[in-house]
C-alpha positions, 0 to 999 in steps of 0.5 A: 187631989185634983186642983185646977188653974186657968192659964192661957185660956186652957184649964190646967189640971194639977195632981197631988203626988201619991193621991189615989187616981180615980177613972174620971181623974185619969180621963181628965188627965189624959185629955189634958195631955192631948191638949198639951200635945196639940199646944206643943205641936202648934209651937214647933217649926214648919219644916218638912221633918218637923211636920212628919214628927209632929203628925206622929206625935199628934196621933199618938198623944191624942190617942192616949185619952181616947184609948183610956176612955175605951178602957173605962167602957170595957165590959170585963177585965180582958178588954180593959187590959187590952185597951190599957195596953193601947194606952201604954203603947201610945203614951210610950210612943208619944214620949219617943216622938217628943225625945226625937223632936228635942234630940233633933233640935226641933223643940227646946228643953223647956217646952219638951221636958214637962210633956215628956215627964207626963208621957212617962208618968202615963206609961207608969200609970198604965203599966200599974193598971195593967199589972193590977188588973192581971193580978185580979184576974188570977185571984 
């Protein structure tokens, strides 16, 4: 289930493995991901290359939660599936920018690994949600 702790002035959300995820839990999780992306980007160097990659990561990483919120407001399954496709795309793109920052030596593994892991988990959750919604359309 959902547990929280307070660290560095930011509410940290932690999830037990295999716990069923409710819409509100995932809204909080995607918002926390956005906050972690912001924090990660604030710690990066300010050279020109990093600024460009950082901007891309900030855009993609903060879009995950915004698109998930929109998916939760969908009036039917097709718009839900479409918005979850956006969630999937932005989470995957976030992972790509994190990998580039790490592989180019702009970010260290200790900082990048947890964020990349969360991006990959959000991709898996979005993929599963899309597949479930599509299967429910067919039955």
